[in-house]
N, C-alpha and C positions, 0 to 999 in steps of 0.2 A: 736565642731568639732568631736565629739564623737558621735554624730545623731545614732541610730542608723537604722532608715530612709538613710540617707547616707553607709550604709557597705551593708543595699539590694538591695539599687537600685544598687550599686555596682555588686553587686553578680551577680544578674540578667544579665544584661548587660555583663559580661563577659562569663556565661555560652553560652548563645546566642551565643554572638563570636566565642568563638571554636567549638560549635556546625557548624555554619554557614561555620568552616574555614576547616573542619573537609572533608564537601558535597560536597566546593569546589574543593578540593586537590584529592577528591579520579574524580570528573568530570576529575580535568584536567587531571589525572592518567589515564581515561580511552580516554582520548579525545587526550597526546600522542599518544596512543598504536592504535590509527587508525589512525593516523599520519604516525606512522612510518612500518602499513603494507603497507597501499597508496604507501608507497616508494620501497619500498620493491618488492610489485610486479610491477611496474614501472620501479625497474633494471633490474629483472625478464621477462621483455618481451624486454627492453633493449638487455637484455643479447641475447635473443632467437631470436632478429630479428635479430644481427650480422653474428651469425653461420648459420642463413642462409643466410644470402647474403655469406658470404664467403662458402657454400659449393657451391647453384646454377651460381655460379657467374663462376667454367670453361666449365660450361653449352653452354652455348654462341662461348668459342672457338670454342668447337669439331662441334658445327652448324656451324660455319663458316669453319672447314675442311671439312663437311658433302657439302658443295655448292662448296667445290674445285674439291670432289671426282667428284661429278655431273657434273661439268663442262670440269672432263678430260672421262666424258664417264663409268668412275666406274672401270679407270684403277691406282691406284695411282704407282707413281715408286719413289725412294728414294727419288730424287731432286729436283721433285716438292713437296713432304710432305714437306722435310727440309727448303724448300724456305716457305709454308705455314707458320711451327713453327718460323724461324726466322723472320716471319714477324712481331709477337706476342712480347711483352713485358712481358717473362711469369713471371717473380719473380714480375713486379709491378703491373700486370694488372690481373696473376692468382697463389696469395702468397700462398705454399704450394705447387704446381702442379709441379715439377720435369720435366716434358714433355709429351706430347702425340704420342699415340701411335695408331693403326687399329692393329685387329683380322680377319685374316680369321679361318672359319670350313671347318673343313678336316677329312673323313672317312682315319681309323687305316688304311684300309686294299688299300687306294691311296697314304696315306702314302709317300713311297717312290720315286711317281712322282713328289709330290707336292712339296718336298724338293730339284729333280730335278730341276725344274719348277726356283724356286727360284733360286737357284744358277746358269743358266744360265740367268735369266730375271734382277738378282741382284751383288750376291757374291756365291763366290766358300766358304765361311765362312760362308755361311750361316746353321744351322739343327735345329734339334728339342729335346730341353732335359726336362725337367721335369716331364717329360705325365708318367701322370695312366695305366690305365685298361680300360677306358673305350673306344668303339667306336669310337669314335667323339670329335677326338680333337678344340682346340681350341687354336690356335698357334698366338703369337705376330709375325706377318711379314714386317711393323712398328715401329719404332720408333723414338723422336730424341726427346730433342739432343740426338745426338749419342751414342760420350764418356760417358755420369756419366749415359745413362738408355744401357748402353751395355747388361749389364747380363739378361735383358727384353727380346732382342732381342732371339727370336724362342722358348721362350720359354710355355709353354701349360697350362694357365691358366684353363683351365676345369680339370684338374687333381685334384684341391683344390676342395673341394666338398658347400666350400662358395663363391667361385670365380666360379663356375658353377651354382648354386643359381642364383646369379644376374644376370650372362648372360641370362641362359634362361628365367628371369623373365624380361628384358630388352627386349630381344627377341619378345616373347610372349605379352607384351603387347605396342610395338612399340614404348614407352616410356623411357627420362630418368631413367638412374635409379642406384644405392648408392651400394655398397654391404655391407655385415659384415665390420664391423672391422677385418684385414688381415696385416697380415707383408711384409713391400715389401721388395723387395730385390735392389730398389734404395737406401733404407733408412739403411745407417750403423748403427744409432742408430738400427734399430730395433724395434720399436717403434710401435704402432696402427695406421694404415693408411686406408683407400680406395681407390676401382674403380669405376670411374666412369663410366656410361658405354653409350652409343649412339646407338643404331641400323642404320641402313644400309641395305635399299634394292634397290633391283635391279629394275635400270629404265623401269618405261614404267609400271612397278605398285606396287598398292596403295593396299596391304592389309587390310584388316577387322574384320580375325580374323587371332587366334594365329596358326593355320592348314598351313592358306594362308603365313602368316606372313615369319614360317621357313620356308616353300620351297619355299620364294623369296627371303631370307635373303642373301647380299651380303657382311656384316660385321660388324663387332660393332670397332665405336671412342672409344677410352682407353685413358681418363686421369689419373693417378697414383696422389692418396691424401694425403699427407704425414703429417697428423694430426697435433703434434708439429707444423711445420711450416703455415699449414692452419690456428691452433686455436690461431698462440701468440699472446700477446696480448692481447684477448677475452675478459680480465675475467680482468683485470687491472683497467678500470675505476671505477669499483664496489670492488676496492678489502678493499677496509676502510669499509666497510658498509656489504658485504657481502661473505660467506663461497658458496664455487661453486663444483655442482657435475653436471659434459658433459658424459652421457651415450650412446651406441649405440645398442641394440637387436641386439643378434646374433640370424642363427634357429633356437636354441632349442629355445629361447624363454626371456634368460637370456640375462640379460643389462651390455657389456662389461666398461668400464671407458675407456674417452677419455683424460681431463685433470682433476682432482682438485686442489681447492685451500681452503687454511686454515690460517685466521689473519693476512691476506695479500702478504702468501707468497705459491707459486707454490710448489706443492709435487711431490715425482718423480712417476714413472708408479709403484711401486709396495705400492709405500707409497698413490696411488688413489685406487689401488684394496682393501685397508683394508677399505678404510677415511667412515665415513659413517655419514647420516644426518639427516638420517631419523627422530632420537630420538630427535631431536633438539627440545627444543619448539616454536622457530619461525617458523622451517622447513617448505617449501610447494616441489611440489614435480609437476613440470609440464611434458606431454609428446606436441613432435612434430611427423610430418613426411617431410621429403626433400629427394626428390626423389624416391620414394619407400621400405625407410628407418624408421625407430619410434628410436627416441635421445627421451631421460629421462632427464632434468634439473631439478637437486635439488637446492637451496638457502636457507639461515638459516644467519639470523642476527651475525655477528661476534660480539664474547665476550665484546670489546671493545665499539663497535654501540651498542650494548644492557647498557651498564654502562652510556654512554654517553645520548642516545636521551628518554630510560623508566630509569631510576636508581636515577636518583635526580627529575623527574616529577612530581610534589604538593608538594619538599618538599619545593623550596620557598616560595608556598602560604601561605603553613602553618606555615612558620614561621613567615609567617609575616601578617595573621590574625591571629596568639593566638598572637601576640607583640600589633598588633593594636586593639586585643582584653580585651587587662590589658591599654592599654593610652588609651580606652575609658571608658572602670569602674573606673579608677583614673581620670577620665573627671569626669562622673557621681556624683565623693563621693565628688569632688572637686565643681564642678554647687552645691549639695545640699545642700552642707558643710556654701556654699560658698553664698546664697538664701539673704540672708539679704543684704549683699553685693553688687549682684548685683541689686536688686528692690531699692538700692539707687540714684547707678548707671545707674541705667535703667530713672531714675524720672533728675537724674541733666543731661539729655540727651535728655531729651522730648523737651526743648526747638531748638535744635540745629533737632533734625526729624523733625518738626512740622517745621521748614522753609522750610526742604529737600521735604520730605511728597508736600508739595502746588508746588515746580515746576516738582521732578519726577511722580507726579502721574498725571501730563498732557501730559504727552513724551509716542511718542510711543513704544518706551524703556522698556527693561527690566530694574527695578531697584530694587536695592536691598541694604539692608543696615544692616553691622555686627558688635555686638561688639567684644577685639579686640579679644575673644578666636575663634574669625571668625567664628560664628553660628551669623544666618538669623536672625534679631529680628523685619524687617519691608520690606514689599514687596508692589509696584505699580500693579496696574490695567497690565500693557505694560507684569508682568512679567506673570501672570495670561494665557495670553494670548498667550503665548508665548510657557511656558513649562508646560500651566493643570495645575500647583499645585493653589491652593487657600492660601489665607496668612494665614491661620490656619494651613492648612498642613504643611508651610515654616516656620513655627515660633521654632527658637530653634533649627534649623535645617544644615548640614552643607554644602554646595554647593556641596562643589563633592559627601558625602552622597546621593542628593538627584539627580544632575544631571548625572555624570559622567558616560558612559558606559565601555564595553572593548573596543570600538575604542578611548574610551578619550588616547592623548597621555604622559603617564606618565611625560617622561623628558618636558614638559609643565608647568604640570602640580607643579613640581619639583621645576621648577626655580620657577614660581609664589610662591610658599607658601616660597620659601628662603626670596623672599625681602618683601614679606605681612612680615617674622619674624625681620625685622628690621624696620619695619613702614617706606617701598616704596611700590608708585603703580606701575604699571605693564601695560603693551596695548600687549596681546594675540588674536591671534587664535586660535577655541578650539572647536573638535567638542565634544556636551551632545547630550542627553536625556533624548526629554519632560515623560509627564507621561503615554501618551497611548502608552508609547512605543520606536514612531521615532526617530531615530537623524538627528541634523542638525549643520549644522555648526556656530559657534559663533564671533562676532568680539567682545573682554570683554576685557574692559575698568578700573582698577580700583584706585582711589585716597583716602586715607588713613584722617580719622578723628580726630580732636585735642579737645579738652576740654579746657577752656579757659585759666589754667593754665601749658598748653603745653602739657598734658601729651596725649597719643594715647588712646584715645576712641571708635576709631571699624573704617569700611572700606568702603565707597561708591560704587557697581558696576554697573556699565549701561552697557548690553549686544544689539549687536543689530545681528539678523538675517538675515545672509549673506550666507545660503546653495545657493539661488539662483546663487549667483557669482560664485559660488566653484562647485557647476555642468553645468555652462557653461566654465566656466576656465578651468575641466577635458575635456569635449565634445570636445575644442579647441586641450586640449593637445594631446585626442588620436585621433583627427583627422591630428594633424601636425604628429603625431609619422604614424598614418598609410599612409598619406600621401609617409613620408621619406621609409618607410619600402618598398612598393610599388615602389619610385622608385630605392631604391639601390636595393632589389631584384626580381625587373623586369624580364622576359626572355629575354632581349634586356642589352646592352650600350645605355644607354641617357649621352648625354652630351652635354655641350656648347661651342661655340666658339665666338676669339673675331673678332676686325677686324685685323689682320694678320698671326689667324688660327690656336689661342694658346686656347688653353684650360682656361676656366671659369672653368667650373664644370663638374664634374663627377663622376656616380655611381658607387654602390660596383661590382658588375657585369663588367663593363667597366674597372675598377680597375683590374681586374683578368683579366681578358686575357691581359689584356699590362704586367701583370707584377711586376707592380709597383705601391708604394703608390702616394695618392691625392697631396703633397708636393714637390714630383720626379715630378708631372708634369703642376700645374696650372699655368699658367703666364710663363711657360719654355718650356716645347711644345707641341708638333700638332701629331696627325693625321696622317699627310706625316711624320714623324719616324720610322713609326712602321707600312708605304706601301714599297710593292716593288717596284724598278724602275719603272717598267712601270703603274703602281699605284700612284708614287708620280708625274709621268706626268698626268695623269688623274687629281689629284687634282690639279694640279697646271692651269692647263686648266678651269675646271672647278669650281674652289672657286669664281674665280673675276667676272663670271659670275651669280653665283647663288646668291654672295652681293645685283649683282643688281635686278635679277628678282624675287627673292627672295623666291627661291621653289628651290630643285632639288628630283629627287624621282630609286631611283633604280639601283642606281654606285657600282658595282660592285668590289672588292679588293683583294689582300694577306695581311691583315692581321700577320702580326708573332710578339709575345709579346716576351719579351725580358728571359722567358723562352727555346725562339728557336720552341714551339710551331706556327705552321700557319693554320691559319682557312679561309675559305673562307669569307665574308662581306656584306651583300648589304647596302646600306647609304641614308635614304633620312632627308630632313632637309627643315625650313623651318624656315626662317629670323625675327628677331621684328628690328622695327625702331622708333626712335625720334619721337616727333609732326612736328618736319622738314625735313624727311623721309631719315636722317645719318642714316646706320644701326646700332646698338648697339651689338645682338651677333646672335647664332641660337639657335635653338632647333633642335638636329642632335637623330636620333634611326642609330642606326645599328643591322639589326636580322645577326643569325650568320647563316648562306647556306652552309655549308663543307658538309652536306650530300642530300641536293638538289642537289648541284655543281655535288656531283660527280654522284649523279645520271642522273642527266641533260646529264654528257658528258656519262655516260654510254650509254644511252639509243639511244643517237647520234650514238655514233659505233657500240652501236647493230642495229639500222637500215642499218650504210655503210654494217655490216654482215651477213645482212637479206638480201638486195640487191644483195653482191655479191655470198652468198647461193642462192639465192633463179637461176641466174644468171649462177650455174656453168654449166663447162664444162664436169667434172663429177659424178654428181648428179643428177635423174632423177626426175623432181617433179613431183604433178601433184595436181590439186582441185578437186573433187568431189562432187555433188548435186546431193542423189533419184539417183547412181550408175549412173551418164554420166560426161562429163571429162567439167567442165567449164572453167578451166583454168590448164597449163602444163607449162614450158621451150623448151628452143631450144633443152638443151639436151636431155629427154626426147626422143622427137621426132630421134634425130640420135637414142638412141640408139634399139626405134623398128625400124627405119628404116624405117619412113613414113613426110613427104611434112609438113614446114611449115604450122600451121593452119589442117590441115588433121583429127589429133584427137579431134579438139574440138569439144562438143556436143553429142560425141560418148560416149558406153559403156565400160566397161576396158571389157568384154567378150569379145573382141577380141583381147588384149592381152595376156590372157589367154593358155595352153594346150586347154583343155579341159575344158567342162560346168558342169561337175563332180568336175574338180579341182578350178572352180570357183564358183562353191558352198558350197563347207568344205574349202576356203579362207574367206568366208563369215562370214556362221557358225562359226568359228574358233576367227575369228576378233571383229565381231561389238558389243556382248553380254560384250567383256574388254573393246573395245574404250565408247560404253554408260557406262559406269557406268565411266566413267572419265580416266581410263588407258591408257596408248600407247602400240601397239601395233607392235610385230617385229617378220620375220619367212625370212626363203632361199627357193626358192623354182622356179621349172624351168618354163620360161615365153616363149611364140613365138613371133619373130620377123613377122614383113610385109610378108617376103617371107617364113616363114615358117618354116627358123631356129629355134632350141632349144637354148636358154640362161637362165644361171642361175644368178640370183638375188636375192641382199639381200632389202627383201622389210619392209617400218615399218611405219605404221598409225597411228593414231589418231584424234580423233572427234575435229571437232573446234568449241569454244564459243562463242554463241552470246552476245553484246551489257549487256541484261538482264540477262548473267552469266543461259541464258534456253541453250538445247541442240540446233541447230539450225538445223542439217540435213544435215549438209558441214563435210566431212573432209578432211585431207591433206594426201596424201601421197609419199614417199620422194624411188627413187629405185638407184640403184646400178650398177653394171656389174659386177659380180662375177666370169665370166664362168672360167677364167683364173687361174683365183685364186683356181678355181674351180678342174682345172685339174691338176694344180700343187702341188696340196693338194694331187691327187689321184699319181700322179708319187713320190712324196715322202713318201709318205702312203706303195708303194711297195718298193722301197727302201729301206727306214727303215726294213720294216718285209720278203722278201725274200734275195734266194743269188742272184748277177749281173747276173754270170755265167750257172745258172740251171737254173733259174726263181724258184727254190723252197723253200718252207720256209726259214727265216736263222732261227737262235738260239733263240731269243727274239720269233718271232712266234709262235715255237715248243713249248716255255714254256709257252707260255700264253694257248694255247692248251689241253698240260698235263696240268696246273689248272684246265679247263672246261671239262676235262675226269674225274681225280681226284673229284672237289664236285659234277658233275653226279653216277657217282660209289658209293661215299659216298649215297646221296641220294636211291640208287634206289637196291644199293647192293650185284651189281651184279661186277668183274673181268673185266678188259681190259690188254694186253699184249703193254709190250715193245720192241722195237729191236735197239740192236748198229752193224752198219754193216759196215768192215773196207774192201777194197780190195785187194785183192792177186794180184803182181803181177805190181803193177800200176804204182810205180818207176821206171824198167824194159823200162816202153813204155817210159813212159816221160826221160830216160835216151838215150833208142835208136832213139828214131822218136821224141825228143823232145817235150818242152812244148805245141805247137800248140798243136800237136797230145794228149797232156794230159787230153789238156782241152775237145776235143775231146768223147773223151772217160769218160771224165765227163759229159758230157752232155748226152750222150747213154744213161748211166747209170741212168740217173737220169730220162732220156724217157720211159725204161724200168721197173723202180719202180713205179712210175706214172700211165704206165696202167695193172698193174698185180693187185693194188688198187681199192678198192669204193669209193663213191666219200666220204663218212663219213669217211675212214683213211688219215691221215697225214704223209709223206716220207717231211724228212728235210736233210737238206745238212751245217752242225756242220760247214766243214773248211776240204783243202785237202781232200784225198780221205772218208771221212768217213761218215756217213750217217744215220738216225734215222728214223725209222718205227711207228708209234703210231696206234696203231689195235684198233680202238674203232668202236662200242660200246659194249660191255659184251663181248668178246674173253676169252673165258678160254681156261686153258694150253692146251686143244687136238683139240679146234679151231686154232691154232696160226699156227700149226705146217703145214698144208696142206697149209700155205697162203702164209705163209714166204717158206717152198721147193718149189714152181712154182716161187718164184724169187729168189731165188738162182740158178735154175737151167737157167729161164730169161738173167740173170747174165754171162752164162761162153758161154754164143752162141759169135760165131766170133763177130767182130765189125770192120766193113768195114769204113777204113779211108779217108778224103776227096784223099788225093792218090790214093787211090787205094790199100793201104797192110791192112790185116786184123791181128786183134789182138786180142788174149783174155784176158780177165780178171777172177778172182772167187773172193772169199770173203767170210772172217770170223766173224759170227755172235753170236750175244752173245744176251739172252731174258731173259726181266723179269718180270713180275705180279704183278697186283697190287690185294688185297695190300698185299699177301702173304714176296712180294721180300722190302715191302717198305709202304709209306706210303703220304710221301713227296715226288715233282719232282723231288730232286736231289738225296735222297735214291735211286729212280728209275735206274733214270741215269744213278750211279754209280758203281753200281748194275751190269745190263744189259755191262756198259763198263768191269766191270772186269771179267762177263760171257764170251765176244768177244774175251779178252787176252789168260784168261786160255783156251780153245781152239784153239786160233793163235797157244801161244806155244803148244798145246797138238799136232799141225798139222789136228783138228778136223773142216778142213775150212767149212763144209756142217752141222754139227753137232745144234741140235739145245735144249741142255740140258739145265737146267737154272743155 
């Protein structure tokens, strides 16, 4: 027992085992690190995909709003905008979006008129707030739902440089654009948020350059995004594995944090600002762009994940290898020390082995015999054919040491060893590895061998190669799983019905449509239970016929699931019969055609609408080819006074005022129409009787089926002659005094602003005179208000007669008049002109009653720029000078 050879052999085995164990532990550690890195990359990609999806989904809602705007010919009103927003389930479809809005561009000089227009059209409460100093404002004029977004109504988004940069980027690119992180007025927490902008261009325009896009801009659709709500829960699926920090790039180049989580806990905005992941050993940084905005996603394994996935990697293998090495060393020592005993045992077993070898040598299976310590003492030729190991290579080797691989199931091996440890046999299936490195499945039967005295003398092991059977079984399982997956996840509902119309089978998509579980439907319910009343009647009529004829196709139903959602479906089915022709079951398939049905209805309605529009009595329509009319409606002939069919084949020249107007129209319209745009203008055209009418004209080139321009165009014309006349009357009434016909205060203010602008450019001066009639009250008191009106009309006529065409005389009200002398009238130049006017006013006025009356005038004078540089300052100075002269009795004084 104290043989030196045994100790040396044991030491060599122990050293070799420990070396192999250390190498295996290092390899396993590296494999674990690679797997963890792959897992981290997959989780990071999922996070990125989830963030991108949440940031891009609201674009579809804004594009839908753009379609509504186009259908309304570019004019939103609050009712229509609210109706569209209410039709969308914002919390469910677009989480984090408190509402939709519309931004209009306005120049600061046009702001008063812009506010007044919106107060007339929408609400007297409308006002612009939050405005900066930029000459161009971008004002939110529509916002819905209104109560939670009231603070944003009328807000100038262009006042903030970050918001303005996003607005200008969206306009110039024509693409949906995300702003850098901003604070939203709708967010009480004032956390980070975004503005999602979709530009809208005027109908008929298809701008292809930034300059054209800016010129044809109609406005921008707006969706504020509250980051805390939009990104809620995005990091939760990976919280146990990853620390996360998501940030967005600011215009200055820095990244502003949006959210951060550490050890599964979501950090506050202040904590996210100071949180750094770049120094973590497993940190990874990913950058991606969404709607023109760059984002940075940083991830790193949490401390718990590092400990769980990497901390113990290789320890188990190292401990197990060390223990196995000790066991092997002990076994070698015992074998070497007990060699004599083993030789004796081998001689005792020779007789049994000889008998077993005779049988085993002639079988095709692999047979091996082991001693009680499980070491191989004999193998047959079948073993060599199956494993590739010769008898010499197998001698005194453990089967597991020789044949097992990393694919060998450890639990099965453990069960085998426990059975053999108590001297029992077993029958298992196990993956083994041959000498050439290929793995195979083996059916292993183990039976114990006993010496004549009943003591265990070893085991006989018989292996059968069942790899082919296992491969066929795996292929069958894979095919079955693939078919089941195809059945459950096909883009349609598959099901089977029995003779009573009840479900026998239904796939996963069908269950989702109906909102039920399989056990709630199978043998208990019918598709009929989910149809509308009209659908149930159709099913009751079609199902008996289907069982007789064996086929049905293209039946349409309205299907309502238990969740209340209704979809339009198309049903087709074939019947399965037994050998006697009796109905067994159906093979039914149901497609969701909700969108197709909706589009089909829209197309039908569009066809009816088009027919109604083409034969409209209000709009004249003509189709032209090679400048000749090939089709027209009756409204066009009535508009221009032609008989039915008289315009067919004629050129459009005869509808225009002259050839020059016709050619100018073609030069302006054809390039825009050839480029695929729509052309629209207002111009005068000529009727058959020669009368001129005003026409609102719109044209578009028609596209052939080959998508090439076919040389045809469609023109629509509306007679707006009365509208033009009405506009002229309204303009006259708005800008002129009703009694005298002189410009009123509004028109005077406009011309005074123009005079100031011209004087600033040229460096000249001009004069402004304020006149008040003397004696006018006595005329009213003695002769009546009609006589006073005649006096005012006569004064207006005399003032106009004494001025040049470039000068302006206006009536402010009562007996007050203002004279604006332009251009470039100095103080010395104004006095002769005003003296002539005052002389003319002192001449007697003969009333319609034949009575002569006389009035005078007090006058105050102001010059630009000495007396003021604004309209209000000049008017105030002239008014004060006039009253000073009146009080001093200087009715004709021209002093300033």
